[in-house]
N, C-alpha and C positions, 0 to 999 in steps of 0.2 A: 318277874324274872322268869326264863324259862331254861329247860334241860336241851344243852345240845353232848352228841356223841361226837367224838374225835377220833378218828381209826388214821392211824399213822401208819404212812406208805413209805416203803425204801428198798433202795437194795441191800443184799444181803451187807451186815457191818464187815468193815474190813481196815486196815490198818494194823502198826505195833503195838504193843499193849498198852505203851503210852499215851498213843492218841485216842485207844478208845477209851479210856481211864478220863482221858479230857473231855471226849464227847458224853460222856456218863457223869460228869461233874456240872456240865451246861444242861443235860436233861434236869439234874436232881435241882438246881438254879431257877430254872422255869418251872418247876414243880413246886417250888416252895414258894416263886413268887406268885404265884395262880391262886395258893394254897391262902396265903396272907393277904390278898387283897380277895377272897371270899367266893371265888370262882370256883373253885378246883371241890367239885360234889363228891367224885371218885377218882384216885388216881390210877386205877384201872390194872392192869398187869402186861407183861410182853409177852405177846403170843410165840410161839414154837414156828418153825419155817414149815412143818409138815400138818398132814390131816385128812381129811377123806372128804369127800361130795358129796351128798346123797341130791338127787335131781331129778325132777319129770316125775309122771303118773306112775310110770315105772319102778322110782324109787332106785335109779341104775347109781351105783356107787361107785366113783372113780379115784384120785389122787386129785385132789383140787387142783384146779385153773391156778393157781395160788403157788403150786409147787416148785416151778419155773421161773415164775414170775420176776422179771426185773424190780417191780415195785412190790413186794407182797407187803401184805398189813403185817406188821409187826407189834402192834399193842393198839391200846384203847384207853382213853380216859372222859370221864362225865364232867363236864364245864357247865355252870350256869351264867348266864349273861341276858342281858336286854332286851336281843333280839337277834336275827341270824347275822346281822351285819356286824353287830358288836362281838360275838363269837367268833367270828371271821379275822375283825382284829387282833383277837384274843391270841388267835392259832398261828397269826402273823409271826409269834417270837418263836414258832418252836426249833428247836434243834437241828432238825430233819432237813432242812433247807439248805445247811451246811454241806448234806451229802446228796444232795439232788432228789431229795423224797420231797412227799404232798403231804398233806393232812387232809380227809375229808372229814368237812364238817356236817354234822346231820342235824336236825331238829328233833326232839324226842315228843313224839306224840303221847299226850296223857290219854290211858285208858280208863274208864269207870267201871266196873265189875258187879 
């Protein structure tokens, strides 16, 4: 089994409080299912939609390219799967697709120090 990072990309949350509550319930149920099946290594956290980007040799600091992005990274999780194809299948259950969001699935490379 290998570890994978799920980066959740989506537009800013919209809808009534009831709609947002239903969305959160779907996220909670999906995360619970991943956990019960032994795939959820770290549920991660949601991320604020603000921040800074430090870039290049000059270490230029700007508001990140995500500040106005339609598909800002809204959070992350670490999951365990057999391989990349399996991780992709697990990602397909994510509620973010209901709001035209995306899940970026990235293998985590093990480093030895």
